[in-house]
C-alpha positions in Angstrom: 109.9 84.1 107.1 110.5 82.5 103.9 110.9 85.0 100.7 108.0 84.8 98.1 108.3 82.2 95.2 108.7 83.9 92.0 105.7 84.1 89.7 105.6 82.0 86.5 105.6 83.8 83.3 101.7 82.6 83.0 101.2 83.9 86.4 102.8 87.2 85.4 100.7 87.4 82.1 97.6 87.0 84.1 98.5 89.6 86.6 99.6 92.3 83.6 96.0 91.2 82.1 94.0 92.1 85.1 96.0 95.1 85.6 95.2 96.2 82.2 91.3 95.6 82.7 91.6 97.8 85.9 93.5 100.4 84.2 90.7 100.5 81.4 87.9 100.4 83.9 89.2 103.9 85.1 88.5 105.5 81.7 84.9 104.4 81.8 82.2 106.9 83.1 82.0 107.0 86.8 78.4 105.8 87.0 79.5 102.5 85.2 82.8 101.7 86.7 81.3 99.5 89.6 79.7 97.4 86.8 83.3 97.0 85.0 85.2 96.2 87.9 82.4 93.7 89.1 82.6 92.1 85.4 86.6 91.5 85.6 86.7 90.7 89.5 83.8 87.8 88.7 85.5 86.7 85.3 89.1 86.5 86.8 88.2 84.8 90.2 85.8 82.2 88.8 88.0 81.2 86.2 91.0 81.0 89.0 88.7 78.6 91.2 87.8 76.4 88.1 90.9 75.5 86.3 93.6 73.6 87.5 97.1 75.6 87.3 98.3 72.5 85.3 95.8 73.3 82.4 98.3 75.6 80.5 96.7 75.3 77.4 93.2 76.4 78.4 94.7 79.2 80.6 96.7 80.4 77.4 93.5 80.2 75.7 91.6 82.3 78.3 94.5 85.0 78.2 94.1 85.2 74.5 90.2 85.5 75.0 90.7 88.2 77.7 92.8 90.4 76.1 90.4 90.7 73.0 87.5 91.4 75.5 89.8 94.0 77.2 90.9 95.5 73.7 86.8 95.7 72.9 85.9 97.2 76.1 89.0 99.9 75.5 87.0 101.3 72.9 85.9 104.9 74.0 82.4 103.8 72.1 81.9 101.4 74.7 80.7 102.9 77.9 78.5 100.4 79.8 78.8 96.5 80.1 76.5 94.0 81.1 76.5 92.2 84.3 74.4 89.1 85.1 72.3 88.4 88.5 74.8 85.9 88.9 77.4 88.0 89.2 75.6 90.5 91.4 74.8 87.5 93.7 78.7 86.5 94.2 79.8 90.1 94.6 77.2 90.4 97.5 78.4 87.0 98.9 82.4 88.1 98.3 81.8 91.1 99.9 80.3 89.7 103.2 82.9 86.9 103.3 85.4 89.4 103.3 83.6 91.6 106.0 83.4 88.5 108.4 87.2 88.0 107.7 87.8 91.4 108.8 85.8 91.0 111.9 87.3 88.0 113.2 
C-alpha cells in the first residue's frame, strides 16, 4: 500500500478552518448545533466541488472569508444561524447517498 501523499499548506489551512468551525459548533446551544453543522458542511463541500484545486487565489479568498465568518459566529451572543431550503435538501440527499454507500 502506498503511503498517503503529504498535504499542501493550503490543504492544511482548509482542514484547520473546518476543524475550527466544528469546535465552535460545540459551544452553541444543543438545539442549534445541527444547523451550524449543516451550514458549515454544506459550505465547505459545495465550495470543494465547485472550485478547481489549481485556483489558489480564490481558495485563499475563501479561507479569509471563512475565517471572518467563523470569528463572527464564535461570538457568545450568536446562538443560531440561518439554514436555507437548498441546504436542507442537500443534506437529505447527502445522508441518503451515504446510507446507500453503507448498504452496498
